[in-house]
C-alpha positions as CSV (number, residue, x, y, z in Angstrom):
1,X,47.1,4.8,39.6
2,X,43.4,5.2,39.8
3,X,41.5,3.9,36.7
4,X,38.0,3.7,38.3
5,X,36.0,6.8,39.7
6,X,33.3,6.1,41.7
7,X,32.1,9.5,42.7
8,X,30.0,10.7,40.0
9,X,29.2,12.7,41.7
10,X,31.0,11.3,42.7
11,X,32.8,10.1,40.8
12,X,27.2,11.2,40.3
13,X,17.8,16.3,47.7
14,X,13.3,19.2,49.5
15,X,11.6,16.6,47.7
16,X,9.1,17.7,45.5
17,X,7.7,21.0,47.3
18,X,4.9,19.7,49.1
19,X,6.7,16.3,50.6
20,X,7.2,16.1,54.3
21,X,8.8,12.6,55.5
22,X,7.7,11.5,59.0
23,X,9.8,9.2,60.7
24,X,9.0,6.5,63.7
25,X,10.2,7.5,67.2
26,X,12.0,4.7,67.5
27,X,14.3,5.6,64.1
28,X,14.5,9.0,65.6
29,X,15.7,7.6,68.8
30,X,18.2,5.4,67.3
31,X,19.7,8.2,65.1
32,X,19.9,11.1,67.2
33,X,20.0,9.8,70.9
34,X,20.4,12.9,73.1
35,X,20.8,15.4,70.3
36,X,17.2,16.9,71.2
37,X,13.9,17.6,69.5
38,X,14.9,20.3,67.2
39,X,17.4,17.5,65.5
40,X,14.9,14.8,65.6
41,X,12.3,17.2,63.6
42,X,14.8,18.5,61.1
43,X,15.7,15.0,59.9
44,X,12.0,14.2,59.6
45,X,11.4,16.9,57.1
46,X,14.7,16.0,55.2
47,X,13.9,13.9,51.8
48,X,13.5,10.4,51.9
49,X,16.2,8.7,49.6
50,X,14.2,8.1,47.1
51,X,11.9,11.4,47.0
52,X,11.0,12.5,43.3
53,X,12.8,15.1,41.8
54,X,10.9,17.8,39.7
55,X,11.6,17.9,35.8
56,X,10.1,20.9,35.1
57,X,12.7,23.4,35.1
58,X,10.9,26.1,37.4
59,X,10.0,23.7,40.1
60,X,13.5,22.2,40.1
61,X,15.1,25.5,40.4
62,X,13.1,26.3,43.5
63,X,14.1,22.8,44.8
64,X,17.4,23.0,44.1
65,X,18.1,26.1,45.7
66,X,15.8,24.9,48.6
67,X,18.1,21.8,49.0
68,X,21.4,23.7,48.7
69,X,19.9,26.0,51.6
70,X,18.9,23.2,53.6
71,X,22.1,21.4,53.2
72,X,24.0,24.2,54.4
73,X,21.9,24.7,57.6
74,X,22.3,21.1,58.4
75,X,26.1,21.2,58.0
76,X,26.4,23.9,60.2
77,X,24.4,22.5,62.6
78,X,26.4,19.3,62.6
79,X,29.8,20.7,62.8
80,X,28.5,23.0,65.5
81,X,27.4,19.9,67.4
82,X,30.9,18.5,66.9
83,X,29.6,15.1,66.1
84,X,32.0,13.0,64.5
85,X,29.8,11.7,61.4
86,X,26.9,13.3,59.7
87,X,23.4,13.0,61.5
88,X,20.6,11.9,59.1
89,X,19.8,15.1,58.0
90,X,22.9,16.0,56.4
91,X,23.0,12.4,55.2
92,X,19.7,12.7,53.5
93,X,20.0,16.5,52.3
94,X,23.4,15.3,50.6
95,X,21.7,12.3,48.7
96,X,18.9,14.6,47.3
97,X,21.3,17.3,46.4
98,X,23.6,14.5,44.7
99,X,20.9,13.5,42.9
100,X,19.6,16.3,41.5
101,X,23.1,17.3,40.0
102,X,23.2,13.8,38.5
103,X,20.0,14.0,36.9
104,X,21.5,17.5,35.7
105,X,24.5,16.0,34.3
106,X,22.6,13.9,32.3
107,X,20.0,16.3,31.1
108,X,22.1,19.1,29.6
109,X,18.6,21.0,28.2
110,X,17.4,20.5,31.8
111,X,20.4,21.8,33.6
112,X,20.3,24.8,30.9
113,X,17.0,25.8,31.8
114,X,17.1,25.1,35.4
115,X,20.2,27.0,36.2
116,X,19.1,30.0,34.4
117,X,16.2,30.4,37.2
118,X,18.8,30.2,40.2
119,X,21.0,32.8,41.8
120,X,24.4,33.0,40.2
121,X,26.4,31.7,43.4
122,X,24.3,28.5,43.3
123,X,24.4,28.3,39.4
124,X,28.2,28.8,39.4
125,X,28.9,26.1,42.2
126,X,26.5,23.5,40.4
127,X,28.3,24.1,37.1
128,X,31.3,23.3,38.2
129,X,30.2,19.8,39.9
130,X,28.5,19.0,36.6
131,X,31.4,19.6,34.7
132,X,33.7,17.7,37.0
133,X,31.0,14.7,36.9
134,X,30.6,14.6,33.2
135,X,34.4,14.6,32.9
136,X,35.0,11.7,35.1
137,X,32.1,10.1,33.2
138,X,33.7,10.0,30.2
139,X,36.8,8.1,31.7
140,X,34.5,5.5,33.6
141,X,33.4,2.5,31.6
142,X,30.3,0.7,32.8
143,X,30.8,-2.3,35.4
144,X,30.3,-5.8,34.8
145,X,30.8,-6.5,38.4
146,X,28.3,-8.1,40.7
147,X,29.3,-7.4,44.0
148,X,30.9,-4.4,45.2
149,X,33.3,-3.8,48.6
150,X,31.8,-1.0,50.4
151,X,32.7,0.5,54.0
152,X,32.4,3.8,56.1
153,X,34.9,6.8,55.6
154,X,36.5,7.9,58.7
155,X,35.2,10.7,60.5
156,X,35.9,14.1,58.5
157,X,38.2,15.6,61.1
158,X,40.6,12.4,61.2
159,X,40.8,12.6,57.3
160,X,41.3,16.4,57.6
161,X,44.4,15.9,59.6
162,X,45.8,13.2,57.3
163,X,45.5,15.5,54.7
164,X,47.2,18.2,56.5
165,X,50.1,16.2,57.9
166,X,50.6,15.3,54.1
167,X,50.9,19.3,53.4
168,X,53.2,19.5,56.2
169,X,55.6,17.0,55.1
170,X,55.5,16.9,51.5
171,X,53.8,20.6,50.5
172,X,51.0,19.2,48.7
173,X,48.0,21.1,49.5
174,X,45.7,19.5,51.8
175,X,42.5,20.1,49.6
176,X,44.4,18.7,46.4
177,X,44.8,15.5,48.6
178,X,41.0,15.5,49.9
179,X,40.1,16.2,46.0
180,X,41.8,13.1,44.7
181,X,40.6,11.1,47.7
182,X,37.0,11.8,46.9
183,X,37.4,11.0,43.3
184,X,39.5,7.7,43.7
185,X,37.2,6.0,46.3
186,X,34.4,8.5,47.8
187,X,37.3,8.8,50.9
188,X,37.1,5.1,51.1
189,X,33.7,4.3,51.0
190,X,34.4,2.2,47.6
191,X,37.0,-0.5,48.1
192,X,37.2,-2.5,45.3
193,X,40.5,-2.8,43.3
194,X,40.4,-1.1,39.7
195,X,40.3,-3.2,36.9
196,X,44.4,-2.5,36.5
197,X,45.0,-3.4,39.9
198,X,44.9,0.1,41.8
199,X,44.4,-0.5,45.3
200,X,43.3,1.3,48.4
201,X,41.7,4.9,49.3
202,X,44.1,6.7,46.9
203,X,44.4,3.8,44.4
204,X,47.7,2.6,43.8
205,X,49.2,0.6,41.4
206,X,51.5,-1.8,43.5
207,X,54.9,-1.1,41.7
208,X,54.4,2.7,42.4
209,X,53.0,1.7,45.8
210,X,56.6,0.0,46.7
211,X,58.3,3.1,45.2
212,X,56.3,6.1,47.0
213,X,54.4,4.3,50.0
214,X,57.1,4.8,52.5
215,X,56.6,1.5,53.8
216,X,53.0,1.7,54.8
217,X,49.7,-0.2,54.3
218,X,48.2,0.7,51.0
219,X,44.5,0.1,52.7
220,X,45.1,2.4,55.5
221,X,43.9,5.7,54.8
222,X,46.7,7.5,56.7
223,X,49.4,5.6,54.9
224,X,47.7,5.9,51.6
225,X,47.2,9.8,51.7
226,X,50.8,10.3,52.9
227,X,51.7,8.0,50.1
228,X,50.0,10.3,47.4
229,X,51.4,13.2,48.9
230,X,54.7,11.7,48.5
231,X,54.1,10.8,44.7
232,X,52.6,13.9,43.8
233,X,55.4,16.1,45.6
234,X,57.8,13.9,43.4
235,X,56.1,14.7,40.3
236,X,55.8,18.6,40.6
237,X,53.1,19.3,43.5
238,X,52.5,21.9,44.6
239,X,54.7,24.0,42.0
240,X,52.7,22.1,39.4
241,X,49.8,20.4,40.4
242,X,48.5,19.9,36.8
243,X,51.6,18.0,36.1
244,X,51.9,15.8,39.1
245,X,48.2,14.9,38.7
246,X,48.8,13.9,35.3
247,X,51.5,11.6,36.4
248,X,48.8,10.3,39.0
249,X,46.5,9.8,36.0
250,X,47.4,10.5,32.5
251,X,44.2,11.9,31.7
252,X,43.5,16.1,31.2
253,X,39.7,15.1,31.8
254,X,41.0,13.4,35.4
255,X,43.0,16.5,36.2
256,X,40.6,19.2,35.3
257,X,38.0,17.1,37.6
258,X,40.3,17.1,40.6
259,X,41.5,20.5,40.4
260,X,37.6,21.7,40.0
261,X,36.7,19.8,43.4
262,X,40.0,21.0,45.1
263,X,39.0,24.4,44.4
264,X,35.7,24.4,45.7
265,X,36.9,22.7,48.7
266,X,39.5,25.5,49.2
267,X,37.3,28.5,48.5
268,X,34.1,27.2,50.2
269,X,34.2,26.0,53.8
270,X,31.0,23.5,53.7
271,X,32.1,22.0,50.4
272,X,34.2,19.1,51.7
273,X,31.7,18.1,54.3
274,X,29.2,18.1,51.8
275,X,31.1,15.8,49.5
276,X,31.9,13.5,52.3
277,X,28.2,13.2,52.8
278,X,27.5,12.1,49.3
279,X,27.1,8.4,48.4
280,X,28.8,6.1,45.7
281,X,26.9,5.7,42.3
282,X,28.5,3.2,40.0
283,X,27.6,3.1,36.2
284,X,26.2,-0.6,35.3
285,X,24.7,-1.7,31.9
286,X,21.1,-0.6,33.0
287,X,22.0,2.8,34.4
288,X,23.5,4.6,37.9
289,X,23.3,2.3,40.6
290,X,23.6,3.7,44.4
291,X,25.5,1.0,46.4
292,X,25.9,3.1,49.8
293,X,23.7,5.2,52.1
294,X,20.0,5.1,53.5
295,X,17.4,2.9,52.6
296,X,19.4,0.2,50.5
């Protein structure tokens, strides 16, 4: 079962209000091909991967609201174009949004002062994310690894098909499977085994996989998602998701975080795509370190 939580998130994005990042013609051509001028222009205005984040609560509140709005528009445009993977604009906006939330998760006073200045809907979303990040952070030890195995997630449409197949076969809700996949491996972007030997995108201990993996490959996202659905169903899902998740990982903090993400994925049609576009940060002795995404 899972023992590491890469999405500090996720297990943690407009730069200061005056920043405009210009990109070269070649980079735009590679990133967008035939998408057109409007998509290229939008990506050029997205904050860079190391764009500064305001520390003043009023300025940060404005930046947070702008970033959430920009990310929503970028996700809608991405889905409207039916591209298999997120364009640069989504990736950059999601990274800036993620970096803001990581800062707020680490600085509770700044978070409190900032969230008092944003609309209630935004504040509620951010508070839920911050609580989940803090819950997972309490379970995540500092890593002493020198190298990390990473790779791209499958396209979101493919993952959604796998989650729904798990729901159809075992009754476990697709959004719960998505939340477990998010917390365990950031949708298979992080590919290290855990310290306890858990493996694959859903982080199974080998003995548990032999019992519930349906003869599949623990490293294959399709097989791993179906194996997780099988295990959760055998332990009480969907009638009692909390009990089933406690068997998956015997920590109430883990269960609470997964259910927070699952609830938001179910109630906000953009949330799955937002989490999908985020990057992997790991806790090191010198602080958080990003190991995936642009600018590395």
